[in-house]
C-alpha positions as CSV (number, residue, x, y, z in Angstrom):
1,M,-6.1,-8.8,-32.0
2,K,-4.3,-8.7,-28.7
3,R,-1.5,-6.0,-28.7
4,M,1.9,-7.5,-29.3
5,P,4.8,-6.9,-26.8
6,A,7.3,-4.3,-27.9
7,A,10.3,-5.2,-30.1
8,F,13.4,-4.7,-27.9
9,L,16.8,-5.2,-29.3
10,P,18.2,-8.6,-28.1
11,P,21.8,-9.1,-26.8
12,I,23.1,-11.0,-29.8
13,A,26.9,-11.6,-30.1
14,L,28.2,-12.6,-33.5
15,D,31.6,-14.1,-34.2
16,A,33.0,-12.8,-37.5
17,A,35.8,-15.4,-37.4
18,A,33.5,-18.4,-36.9
19,S,33.0,-20.9,-39.7
20,A,29.2,-20.5,-39.5
21,P,27.9,-17.7,-41.7
22,M,26.4,-14.6,-40.1
23,Y,22.8,-15.4,-41.1
24,G,23.3,-18.9,-39.7
25,Q,24.5,-17.6,-36.3
26,L,21.6,-15.2,-36.2
27,A,19.0,-17.8,-37.0
28,E,20.5,-20.2,-34.4
29,W,20.4,-17.4,-31.7
30,F,16.7,-16.8,-32.4
31,R,15.9,-20.5,-32.3
32,R,17.6,-21.0,-28.9
33,A,16.0,-17.8,-27.5
34,I,12.5,-19.1,-28.5
35,M,13.1,-22.7,-27.3
36,D,14.5,-21.5,-24.0
37,G,11.5,-19.1,-23.4
38,R,13.6,-15.9,-23.6
39,M,11.3,-14.9,-26.5
40,R,7.6,-15.5,-26.1
41,P,4.9,-16.4,-28.7
42,G,3.6,-13.2,-30.2
43,Q,6.6,-11.1,-29.1
44,R,7.8,-8.6,-31.7
45,V,11.3,-9.0,-33.1
46,P,13.3,-6.0,-34.3
47,S,13.0,-4.9,-37.9
48,T,15.8,-6.1,-40.2
49,R,17.1,-2.5,-40.6
50,S,17.2,-1.7,-36.9
51,L,18.8,-5.1,-36.0
52,A,21.5,-4.7,-38.7
53,R,22.3,-1.2,-37.5
54,E,22.5,-2.3,-33.9
55,L,24.9,-5.2,-34.8
56,G,26.9,-3.1,-37.2
57,I,26.5,-5.6,-40.1
58,S,24.9,-5.6,-43.6
59,R,21.2,-6.0,-43.7
60,V,21.6,-9.0,-46.1
61,P,22.4,-11.6,-43.4
62,V,19.6,-10.4,-41.2
63,L,17.1,-10.8,-44.1
64,S,18.5,-14.3,-44.8
65,A,18.1,-15.3,-41.2
66,Y,14.6,-14.0,-40.9
67,E,13.6,-15.8,-44.2
68,Q,15.0,-19.1,-42.8
69,L,13.1,-18.6,-39.5
70,Y,9.9,-17.9,-41.5
71,A,10.3,-21.1,-43.5
72,E,10.9,-23.1,-40.3
73,G,7.8,-21.6,-38.6
74,Y,9.5,-19.7,-35.8
75,L,8.5,-16.2,-37.1
76,E,5.3,-14.9,-38.6
77,T,3.9,-11.5,-39.5
78,F,0.8,-9.7,-38.2
79,V,-1.0,-6.8,-39.8
80,G,0.0,-3.6,-38.0
81,A,2.4,-5.4,-35.7
82,G,5.3,-6.4,-37.9
83,T,7.4,-9.6,-37.5
84,C,6.7,-11.6,-34.3
85,V,7.6,-14.9,-32.7
86,A,5.0,-17.4,-34.1
87,R,2.1,-18.1,-31.7
88,S,2.3,-21.8,-32.5
89,I,5.9,-23.1,-32.5
90,P,6.5,-26.4,-34.3
91,G,6.5,-29.5,-32.2
92,A,7.0,-28.8,-28.4
93,A,9.9,-26.4,-29.0
94,F,8.6,-23.6,-26.8
95,K,9.6,-24.5,-23.2
96,P,9.5,-21.5,-20.9
97,G,12.1,-21.7,-18.2
98,A,14.0,-24.5,-19.8
99,A,17.3,-22.6,-19.7
100,A,16.7,-21.6,-16.1
101,A,16.1,-25.3,-15.2
102,R,19.4,-26.3,-16.7
103,I,21.4,-23.8,-14.7
104,A,19.4,-24.1,-11.4
105,P,19.1,-27.7,-10.2
106,D,16.0,-28.5,-8.1
107,D,17.9,-28.9,-4.8
108,V,19.5,-25.4,-5.2
109,A,16.1,-23.8,-6.2
110,Q,14.4,-25.4,-3.2
111,G,17.2,-24.3,-0.9
112,N,16.7,-20.7,-2.1
113,S,13.0,-21.0,-1.5
114,R,13.5,-22.3,2.1
115,R,15.9,-19.4,2.9
116,A,13.5,-16.8,1.5
117,S,10.7,-18.4,3.5
118,R,12.6,-18.1,6.7
119,R,13.3,-14.4,6.0
120,V,9.7,-13.4,5.5
121,D,7.9,-16.0,7.6
122,G,7.2,-13.5,10.4
123,L,5.6,-11.1,7.9
124,R,3.1,-13.5,6.4
125,A,-0.6,-12.9,7.0
126,P,-3.4,-15.4,6.5
127,A,-5.0,-15.5,3.0
128,Q,-7.3,-12.5,2.9
129,T,-10.1,-13.5,0.5
130,W,-12.2,-10.7,2.0
131,A,-9.7,-8.1,0.6
132,N,-10.3,-9.1,-3.0
133,N,-13.8,-7.5,-3.2
134,Q,-14.4,-3.8,-4.0
135,G,-18.1,-3.9,-2.9
136,A,-19.7,-3.4,0.5
137,F,-17.6,-3.2,3.6
138,R,-14.2,-2.9,2.0
139,V,-12.1,-1.3,4.8
140,G,-10.1,1.8,3.8
141,L,-11.8,2.4,0.5
142,P,-13.0,6.0,0.0
143,A,-16.0,7.0,-2.2
144,L,-14.1,6.9,-5.5
145,D,-17.3,7.6,-7.4
146,H,-17.5,11.0,-5.7
147,F,-13.9,12.0,-6.2
148,P,-13.5,15.3,-8.1
149,V,-11.8,13.6,-11.1
150,A,-12.3,16.7,-13.4
151,A,-10.5,19.1,-11.1
152,W,-7.7,16.5,-10.3
153,S,-7.2,15.7,-14.0
154,K,-7.0,19.4,-14.9
155,L,-4.1,19.8,-12.4
156,V,-2.4,16.6,-13.6
157,H,-2.6,17.9,-17.2
158,R,-1.3,21.3,-16.2
159,H,1.9,19.8,-14.9
160,A,2.4,16.8,-17.1
161,R,1.9,18.6,-20.4
162,Q,5.2,20.6,-20.2
163,P,7.1,19.6,-17.0
164,L,9.9,21.8,-15.8
165,V,13.3,20.3,-15.9
166,E,13.8,20.7,-12.2
167,H,10.7,18.5,-11.6
168,M,12.2,15.7,-13.8
169,V,15.4,15.2,-11.8
170,Y,16.0,13.5,-8.5
171,G,14.0,15.0,-5.7
172,D,14.6,15.9,-2.1
173,P,14.2,12.8,0.2
174,M,12.1,14.9,2.5
175,G,9.7,15.7,-0.3
176,Y,8.6,18.5,-2.6
177,L,8.9,21.7,-0.5
178,P,5.6,23.4,-1.6
179,L,3.7,20.3,-0.7
180,R,5.3,20.2,2.7
181,E,4.4,23.8,3.2
182,V,0.7,23.4,2.5
183,I,0.6,20.2,4.6
184,A,2.2,22.1,7.5
185,D,-0.5,24.8,7.2
186,Y,-3.3,22.3,7.0
187,L,-2.1,20.2,10.0
188,A,-1.5,23.3,12.2
189,T,-5.0,24.6,11.4
190,V,-7.1,21.4,11.4
191,R,-5.2,19.0,13.7
192,A,-3.3,21.5,16.0
193,V,0.0,19.8,15.0
194,R,3.2,21.7,15.9
195,C,5.3,21.7,12.8
196,D,6.8,23.6,9.9
197,A,7.8,22.4,6.4
198,S,11.3,21.5,7.5
199,R,10.0,18.8,9.8
200,I,7.6,17.1,7.3
201,L,8.7,14.0,5.4
202,I,6.7,12.9,2.4
203,T,6.3,9.1,2.1
204,T,4.7,6.6,-0.2
205,G,1.7,6.2,2.0
206,S,1.4,5.7,5.8
207,Q,2.7,2.2,5.7
208,Q,6.1,3.4,4.4
209,G,5.9,6.1,7.1
210,L,5.6,3.5,9.7
211,Q,8.4,1.5,8.2
212,I,10.7,4.6,8.3
213,C,9.7,5.2,11.9
214,M,10.7,1.7,12.9
215,H,14.0,1.8,11.1
216,A,15.0,5.2,12.4
217,L,14.0,4.7,16.0
218,L,14.4,1.0,16.8
219,E,17.0,-1.7,17.1
220,A,16.3,-5.5,17.1
221,K,14.8,-6.7,20.4
222,D,13.7,-3.2,21.4
223,R,10.4,-3.5,23.3
224,V,7.4,-1.5,21.8
225,W,3.9,-1.1,23.1
226,M,1.2,-1.8,20.6
227,E,-2.5,-1.5,21.0
228,D,-4.3,-4.8,21.3
229,P,-6.3,-5.1,19.2
230,G,-4.3,-2.9,16.7
231,Y,-3.5,-2.2,13.1
232,P,-1.9,-5.3,11.5
233,G,0.2,-3.1,9.2
234,A,2.0,-1.6,12.2
235,R,2.7,-5.1,13.6
236,Q,4.3,-6.0,10.3
237,A,6.4,-2.9,10.3
238,L,7.6,-3.7,13.8
239,K,8.5,-7.2,12.8
240,T,10.7,-6.0,9.9
241,V,13.1,-4.5,12.5
242,G,12.9,-7.4,14.9
243,A,11.2,-5.4,17.6
244,D,9.7,-7.2,20.7
245,I,6.0,-6.3,20.5
246,V,4.3,-5.7,23.9
247,P,0.5,-6.0,23.4
248,V,-1.3,-3.4,25.6
249,P,-5.1,-3.7,26.0
250,V,-7.6,-1.0,24.8
251,D,-10.8,0.0,26.5
252,E,-13.4,2.7,25.8
253,E,-10.7,5.4,26.8
254,G,-8.1,4.0,24.4
255,L,-4.7,2.5,25.3
256,V,-4.6,1.4,29.0
257,V,-1.3,3.2,29.9
258,D,-1.0,1.8,33.4
259,E,-1.1,-1.7,32.0
260,G,1.6,-0.8,29.4
261,I,3.8,0.4,32.2
262,R,3.1,-2.7,34.2
263,R,4.1,-4.9,31.3
264,S,7.1,-2.9,30.1
265,R,7.9,0.3,31.9
266,H,11.1,0.9,29.9
267,A,9.8,0.1,26.4
268,R,11.5,2.0,23.6
269,A,8.4,3.2,21.9
270,A,4.6,3.0,21.7
271,Y,2.4,2.8,18.6
272,I,-1.1,4.2,19.0
273,S,-4.0,5.5,16.9
274,P,-5.6,7.9,19.5
275,S,-8.0,9.9,17.4
276,H,-9.8,6.9,16.0
277,Q,-8.4,3.6,17.3
278,F,-8.1,0.9,14.8
279,P,-10.1,-1.3,14.8
280,L,-12.4,-0.6,17.8
281,G,-13.0,3.1,16.9
282,C,-12.7,4.6,20.3
283,T,-11.0,7.9,21.1
284,M,-8.2,8.2,23.6
285,S,-9.3,10.3,26.6
286,A,-7.4,13.4,27.7
287,T,-6.3,11.7,30.9
288,R,-4.8,8.7,29.1
289,R,-3.1,11.1,26.6
290,M,-1.4,13.0,29.5
291,Q,-0.4,9.7,31.1
292,L,1.2,8.5,27.9
293,L,3.1,11.7,27.3
294,N,4.3,11.8,30.9
295,W,5.5,8.2,30.6
296,A,7.4,9.0,27.4
297,T,9.0,12.1,28.8
298,R,10.1,10.3,32.0
299,T,11.6,7.3,30.2
300,G,12.8,8.8,26.9
301,A,10.4,6.7,24.9
302,W,9.0,7.6,21.5
303,I,5.3,7.7,20.6
304,I,4.2,6.9,17.0
305,E,0.8,8.5,16.5
306,D,-1.1,7.1,13.5
307,D,-3.7,9.6,12.5
308,Y,-5.0,7.7,9.4
309,D,-8.6,9.1,9.0
310,S,-9.1,11.8,11.6
311,E,-10.8,14.1,9.1
312,Y,-14.1,12.2,9.5
313,R,-15.7,12.7,12.8
314,F,-19.5,12.8,13.1
315,G,-20.0,14.1,16.6
316,G,-18.3,17.5,16.1
317,R,-15.0,18.9,14.9
318,P,-12.0,16.6,14.6
319,L,-10.1,16.2,17.8
320,A,-6.7,17.8,18.3
321,S,-3.7,15.5,17.7
322,L,-1.7,14.0,20.5
323,Q,1.4,15.6,18.9
324,G,-0.1,19.0,19.5
325,M,-0.2,18.3,23.3
326,D,3.5,17.2,23.3
327,S,5.9,19.7,24.8
328,G,8.8,17.2,25.0
329,D,9.1,16.4,21.3
330,R,8.5,12.7,21.9
331,V,5.7,12.2,19.3
332,I,6.2,11.2,15.7
333,Y,3.0,12.0,13.7
334,V,2.0,9.8,10.7
335,G,-0.7,10.6,8.2
336,T,-1.8,9.7,4.7
337,F,-3.8,11.0,1.8
338,S,-4.6,7.5,0.5
339,K,-7.7,7.2,2.7
340,V,-9.2,10.7,2.0
341,M,-8.2,10.9,-1.7
342,F,-7.7,7.6,-3.4
343,P,-5.5,4.6,-2.5
344,A,-3.4,4.7,-5.7
345,L,-2.2,8.2,-4.9
346,R,0.4,6.6,-2.5
347,V,1.3,9.9,-0.7
348,G,1.6,10.1,3.0
349,Y,3.7,12.1,5.5
350,V,5.5,12.0,8.8
351,V,6.0,15.0,11.2
352,V,9.4,14.4,12.7
353,P,10.9,15.9,15.9
354,E,13.5,18.5,14.9
355,D,16.5,16.5,16.3
356,L,15.5,13.4,14.2
357,V,15.0,15.1,10.8
358,C,18.5,14.0,9.5
359,A,18.0,10.4,10.7
360,F,14.6,10.1,9.1
361,A,15.8,11.7,5.8
362,A,18.7,9.2,5.6
363,V,16.3,6.3,6.1
364,R,13.9,7.7,3.5
365,D,16.8,8.1,1.0
366,A,17.9,4.5,1.6
367,F,14.3,3.2,1.1
368,D,13.6,4.6,-2.4
369,T,15.1,8.1,-2.5
370,F,11.9,10.1,-3.0
371,S,8.2,9.9,-4.0
372,S,6.8,10.7,-7.4
373,T,7.3,14.4,-8.0
374,L,4.4,14.8,-10.4
375,Y,1.8,13.7,-7.8
376,Q,3.4,15.8,-5.1
377,I,3.1,18.9,-7.3
378,V,-0.5,18.2,-8.3
379,L,-1.4,17.5,-4.6
380,A,0.2,20.7,-3.5
381,D,-2.0,22.7,-6.0
382,F,-5.1,20.6,-5.0
383,I,-4.7,21.6,-1.4
384,G,-3.5,25.1,-2.0
385,E,-6.4,26.0,-4.3
386,G,-9.0,24.8,-1.8
387,Q,-10.1,21.6,-3.6
388,F,-8.9,19.3,-0.8
389,A,-10.9,21.2,1.9
390,R,-14.1,21.2,-0.3
391,H,-13.6,17.4,-0.9
392,I,-13.3,16.7,2.8
393,R,-16.5,18.6,3.6
394,R,-18.4,16.8,0.9
395,M,-17.1,13.4,2.0
396,R,-17.9,14.0,5.7
397,M,-21.5,14.5,4.8
398,L,-21.6,11.5,2.4
399,Y,-19.9,9.2,4.9
400,L,-22.3,10.3,7.7
401,E,-25.2,9.3,5.4
402,R,-23.6,6.0,4.5
403,R,-22.8,5.2,8.2
404,N,-26.3,5.9,9.2
405,A,-27.7,3.7,6.5
406,L,-25.4,0.9,7.6
407,L,-26.5,1.2,11.3
408,E,-30.1,1.3,10.3
409,A,-29.7,-1.9,8.1
410,I,-27.9,-3.7,11.0
411,D,-30.7,-2.7,13.4
412,K,-33.4,-3.8,11.0
413,H,-32.0,-7.0,9.6
414,M,-29.5,-8.5,12.0
415,D,-31.9,-9.3,14.9
416,G,-29.2,-8.6,17.5
417,R,-26.6,-10.8,15.8
418,L,-24.1,-7.8,15.6
419,Q,-23.2,-5.6,18.5
420,V,-21.9,-2.3,16.9
421,I,-18.9,-0.6,18.6
422,G,-16.9,2.4,17.5
423,A,-19.2,4.1,15.0
424,Q,-18.6,7.8,16.0
425,A,-15.9,8.5,13.4
426,G,-13.8,7.4,10.4
427,M,-14.7,5.2,7.4
428,Q,-15.6,1.9,9.1
429,L,-17.1,0.5,12.3
430,A,-16.5,-2.7,14.3
431,A,-19.2,-5.1,15.3
432,L,-19.0,-8.1,17.6
433,L,-20.4,-11.4,16.6
434,P,-22.3,-13.8,18.9
435,R,-20.0,-15.8,21.2
436,G,-18.7,-18.9,19.6
437,V,-19.0,-17.7,16.0
438,D,-15.7,-17.9,14.0
439,D,-15.2,-14.5,12.4
440,V,-12.7,-15.7,9.9
441,A,-15.1,-18.3,8.7
442,V,-17.8,-15.7,8.4
443,S,-15.5,-13.4,6.5
444,I,-14.5,-16.2,4.0
445,K,-18.1,-17.1,3.5
446,A,-19.0,-13.4,2.9
447,A,-16.2,-13.0,0.4
448,Q,-17.8,-15.8,-1.6
449,K,-20.9,-13.6,-1.8
450,G,-18.8,-10.6,-3.0
451,I,-18.7,-8.7,0.2
452,S,-15.7,-7.8,2.3
453,A,-16.2,-8.2,6.0
454,R,-12.8,-8.1,7.7
455,P,-12.4,-10.4,10.7
456,L,-11.7,-8.5,14.0
457,S,-9.7,-11.4,15.6
458,L,-6.8,-10.9,13.2
459,C,-6.1,-7.6,14.9
460,Y,-5.4,-9.2,18.2
461,A,-2.1,-10.6,19.4
462,A,-3.9,-13.7,20.7
463,P,-7.4,-15.1,19.9
464,P,-10.0,-12.9,21.6
465,P,-12.9,-14.3,23.7
466,R,-15.3,-13.0,21.1
467,G,-14.9,-12.5,17.3
468,G,-16.3,-9.7,15.2
469,V,-16.1,-8.0,11.8
470,I,-14.8,-4.6,10.6
471,L,-17.3,-3.1,8.1
472,G,-16.2,-0.3,5.9
473,Y,-19.0,2.0,4.7
474,S,-17.2,4.8,2.9
475,G,-16.7,3.1,-0.5
476,A,-20.1,1.6,-1.0
477,S,-23.5,3.1,-1.9
478,V,-26.5,3.0,0.5
479,H,-28.0,0.3,-1.6
480,E,-24.8,-1.8,-1.6
481,L,-24.6,-1.4,2.2
482,R,-28.2,-2.5,2.8
483,E,-27.8,-5.5,0.4
484,G,-24.5,-6.3,2.1
485,V,-26.1,-6.5,5.5
486,R,-28.7,-9.0,4.1
487,Q,-25.9,-11.1,2.6
488,L,-23.8,-10.9,5.8
489,K,-26.8,-12.1,7.9
490,A,-26.9,-15.3,5.9
491,C,-23.2,-15.9,6.6
492,I,-23.4,-15.8,10.4
């Protein structure tokens, strides 16, 4: 039988001076709660002993009330679950939300809905049916079937079995210090990032990192460069603070800095993904990087560097970060473990310029105080004991195999219908569709076949002259990728 909801103690108030007896008041309270939908069919009710103790009365009136409710069909018993609200209430007594309807007239409710809609209207995205599938081409999904679950579980068990008191209290808004220390060592070694633990802020994923950046750096109407096409999540984060987004085109060398200067020389900030541009996959050239840093230094602008999956580069070692080239402390570096570990981990980080640490910590504290301490502790050990580095090496080889299989399948089955771009790194590639083909329509049709081909056009500020799809390959097997290409062909 389906598990019953827990029996919580309800907020019952009894009037000892009332003419109605105690058991009558109790029975009437339960009837009203059931009819108003405050208590649901199958929900457990407190035992007579615990309810009498909570109300400070004899158990006798509670027993009498329950017997009355049994007789009327409002309560019943289930083996192993105790006393519960009957699954079939007499007549049409059970009316979820009836009480709410009485106290909230339709016009008031609709007015609230309209006000809420206006507040979030700018954040709404089109219905993303392609994001509901876990099979071929899901963007941002790592190879969960190859994650070292045994090693991870051992560390979780180690720290969850007998947690220290200091790990159960409120944590530092900047994050768990040992984790920040190992991240600082890792970033300095692998990404040439200039930092120490005092400048690292732990976040609940890179999306929150972007949100914190926007709230700490920007005011409403501030102009911000954004790659076009670019990451939709960054666009949403900018909209939450009312920033004025300046779309700047991207070519094979990355962000076109000269065009950004022409469109808005005195922009407050620039958002970029220089190591593996999302979604086109290009890498920002050294010349463009120097142009961007010089512009930021001259104008006092900030650069937000999103380094979301730089660990996976197939043509050599990962490139050094833009932040590592910055001598003027103008770059805020954002990274995440959700792409390289597993999405539900929800741990990211921001490397903050020294003079902004206090401001970022204050914003982090205002958002949700701190991230889960347990996962921070486990991740610190996972990195410190070498498990993370071994996992990255294994995934780099696996993703190279899967990328090659996808490219081979496209070449074999697509008959030139897809023009692949940006396949040198990362966990996905972009491919252009034939001119005149609606990429959103293709994506919706593909979703109906169980595959997730993300439309490229949704990453642009305005409809592009040619649509395309973004195809993730990290989270699907070689067989799934090959079959996915066959399915996608039928959708174009």
